[in-house]
C-alpha positions as CSV (number, residue, x, y, z in Angstrom):
1,X,100.7,132.4,76.2
2,X,103.3,129.7,76.4
3,X,103.4,127.1,73.7
4,X,103.2,123.4,74.4
5,X,106.9,123.1,73.4
6,X,107.9,125.7,75.9
7,X,105.9,124.0,78.6
8,X,107.5,120.6,77.7
9,X,111.0,122.1,77.8
10,X,110.3,123.7,81.2
11,X,109.0,120.4,82.5
12,X,112.1,118.6,81.3
13,X,114.4,121.2,83.0
14,X,112.4,120.8,86.2
15,X,112.8,117.1,86.0
16,X,116.6,117.4,85.4
17,X,117.0,119.6,88.5
18,X,114.9,117.3,90.6
19,X,117.0,114.3,89.4
20,X,120.3,116.1,90.2
21,X,119.1,116.9,93.7
22,X,117.8,113.4,94.2
23,X,121.0,111.7,93.0
24,X,123.2,114.0,95.2
25,X,121.0,113.5,98.2
26,X,120.8,109.7,97.9
27,X,124.6,109.3,97.5
28,X,125.4,111.6,100.5
29,X,122.8,109.8,102.6
30,X,124.1,106.4,101.6
31,X,127.8,107.2,102.1
32,X,127.6,109.4,105.2
33,X,124.5,108.2,106.9
34,X,121.0,109.5,107.1
35,X,121.3,111.3,110.5
36,X,124.5,113.1,109.6
37,X,123.7,114.6,106.2
38,X,121.9,118.0,106.2
39,X,120.0,119.8,103.4
40,X,123.0,122.2,103.3
41,X,125.3,119.3,102.5
42,X,122.9,118.1,99.7
43,X,122.6,121.5,98.0
44,X,126.4,122.0,98.2
45,X,127.0,118.7,96.5
46,X,124.4,119.5,93.8
47,X,125.7,123.0,93.4
48,X,122.2,124.5,94.1
49,X,120.5,126.6,96.7
50,X,118.4,125.7,99.7
51,X,115.5,127.5,98.0
52,X,115.8,125.3,95.0
53,X,115.9,122.2,97.1
54,X,112.7,123.1,99.0
55,X,111.0,123.9,95.7
56,X,111.3,120.2,94.9
57,X,111.5,118.4,98.2
58,X,110.0,119.0,101.7
59,X,112.9,117.3,103.5
60,X,115.8,114.9,103.0
61,X,113.4,112.1,103.9
62,X,111.1,113.3,101.2
63,X,113.8,112.5,98.7
64,X,113.8,108.9,99.7
65,X,110.0,108.7,99.8
66,X,109.8,110.1,96.3
67,X,112.5,107.6,95.1
68,X,110.4,104.7,96.6
69,X,107.2,106.1,95.0
70,X,108.8,106.1,91.6
71,X,110.0,102.5,92.1
72,X,106.5,101.3,93.0
73,X,104.9,103.1,90.1
74,X,107.3,101.4,87.7
75,X,106.5,98.0,89.1
76,X,102.7,98.4,88.9
77,X,103.0,99.9,85.4
78,X,105.1,97.0,84.1
79,X,102.6,94.5,85.5
80,X,99.8,96.3,83.7
81,X,101.8,96.2,80.5
82,X,102.5,92.5,80.6
83,X,100.5,90.1,78.3
84,X,97.4,88.8,80.1
85,X,98.3,85.3,78.9
86,X,101.5,85.2,80.9
87,X,101.5,83.2,84.2
88,X,101.3,85.6,87.1
89,X,104.7,84.5,88.4
90,X,106.3,85.5,85.1
91,X,104.4,88.8,84.8
92,X,105.3,89.7,88.4
93,X,108.9,88.7,88.0
94,X,109.2,91.0,85.0
95,X,107.4,93.8,87.0
96,X,109.8,93.7,90.0
97,X,112.8,93.5,87.7
98,X,112.1,96.9,86.2
99,X,113.6,98.9,89.1
100,X,116.4,96.4,89.6
101,X,117.3,96.7,85.9
102,X,117.4,100.4,86.3
103,X,119.8,100.0,89.3
104,X,122.2,97.9,87.2
105,X,122.3,99.7,83.9
106,X,126.0,100.6,84.6
107,X,128.5,98.8,86.9
108,X,129.2,101.9,89.0
109,X,125.5,102.7,89.1
110,X,124.7,99.2,90.5
111,X,126.9,99.7,93.5
112,X,125.5,103.2,94.2
113,X,122.0,101.8,94.0
114,X,122.9,98.9,96.3
115,X,124.3,101.3,98.9
116,X,121.1,103.4,98.7
117,X,119.0,100.2,99.2
118,X,121.0,99.3,102.2
119,X,120.5,102.8,103.6
120,X,116.8,102.4,103.3
121,X,116.7,98.9,104.8
122,X,119.0,99.7,107.6
123,X,117.7,103.1,108.7
124,X,114.6,102.7,111.0
125,X,112.9,105.9,109.8
126,X,113.4,105.0,106.2
127,X,112.5,101.4,106.6
128,X,109.2,102.6,108.1
129,X,108.7,104.6,104.9
130,X,109.7,101.6,102.8
131,X,107.0,99.5,104.5
132,X,104.4,102.2,104.1
133,X,105.1,102.4,100.4
134,X,104.9,98.6,100.0
135,X,101.3,98.8,101.3
136,X,100.5,101.1,98.5
137,X,102.4,99.0,96.0
138,X,100.5,95.9,97.1
139,X,97.2,97.6,96.6
140,X,98.2,98.6,93.1
141,X,99.5,95.1,92.2
142,X,96.4,93.5,93.8
143,X,94.1,95.6,91.7
144,X,95.9,94.7,88.5
145,X,96.1,91.0,89.4
146,X,92.4,91.0,90.2
147,X,91.7,92.5,86.8
148,X,93.9,89.9,85.0
149,X,91.8,87.1,86.6
150,X,88.4,88.8,86.7
151,X,88.4,88.6,90.5
152,X,87.0,90.9,93.2
153,X,90.0,92.1,95.2
154,X,87.7,92.9,98.2
155,X,86.4,89.4,98.5
156,X,88.9,87.1,96.9
157,X,92.1,86.5,98.8
158,X,94.3,85.7,95.8
159,X,95.1,89.3,94.5
160,X,96.3,90.7,97.8
161,X,98.2,87.5,98.8
162,X,99.8,87.2,95.4
163,X,100.9,90.8,95.5
164,X,102.3,90.3,98.9
165,X,104.2,87.2,97.9
166,X,105.7,89.1,94.9
167,X,106.8,91.9,97.1
168,X,108.3,89.5,99.6
169,X,110.3,87.9,96.8
170,X,111.5,91.4,95.8
171,X,112.4,92.3,99.3
172,X,114.3,89.1,99.7
173,X,116.4,89.9,96.6
174,X,117.2,93.3,98.0
175,X,118.2,91.8,101.3
176,X,120.5,89.3,99.6
177,X,122.1,91.9,97.3
178,X,125.8,91.9,98.1
179,X,128.7,94.2,97.1
180,X,130.1,93.2,93.7
181,X,126.9,91.5,92.5
182,X,126.4,92.3,88.8
183,X,123.2,92.3,86.8
184,X,123.4,88.6,86.1
185,X,123.7,87.6,89.7
186,X,120.9,89.9,90.7
187,X,118.8,88.3,88.0
188,X,119.7,84.8,89.3
189,X,118.6,85.9,92.8
190,X,115.3,87.2,91.4
191,X,114.7,83.9,89.5
192,X,115.4,81.9,92.6
193,X,113.1,84.0,94.7
194,X,110.2,83.7,92.2
195,X,110.8,80.0,91.8
196,X,109.8,79.6,95.5
197,X,106.5,81.5,95.2
198,X,105.6,80.6,91.6
199,X,103.5,77.5,92.5
200,X,101.2,79.7,94.7
201,X,101.2,82.6,92.3
202,X,100.2,80.4,89.4
203,X,97.7,78.2,91.2
204,X,94.2,78.4,89.8
205,X,91.8,80.5,91.9
206,X,88.5,79.1,93.0
207,X,86.4,81.1,90.6
208,X,89.0,80.4,87.8
209,X,88.9,76.6,88.5
210,X,85.2,76.5,88.7
211,X,84.8,77.8,85.1
């Protein structure tokens, strides 16, 4: 019987392999183009086999989908971790900054991440996936926002609208992200985007104001 330590070590090794495949795939897709790159190209760049690739991913598109899923999970988790006393605009700004901060932890990493983002936004098949994922992110954010204000997300418009505005601000930042932008400039873009939506995000809700 395997010990918990052995299981944990095996899980870490699996995650490392998955991360290597993901990084190799994203960079090839971003630099060569989504339609051009094949699974054979990806495994060659990662120094692995096709069998290994398909053990972790169903297709090259699945690599991007998994990347987006992780990004959304990080945003929702950060919102859930923020103090309940924070204004929604502040909590949401911190939440969407988590994946952006991860993209800019090193100067060379920032440019690679920007190229991957542009690939997703500029490739119709991947943009469709991006929009699908945002629907899921919005549901997760709305549920958390409803809990923070003791609202019913099925009957009160605030949670879904606030989540949508936060994601629109996030999307706007990604659209405006230019080559050479460092973490400071990306943070400024994020601040400006949230300054636009903050009045609506922080407005008292009907049930809030009635109390």
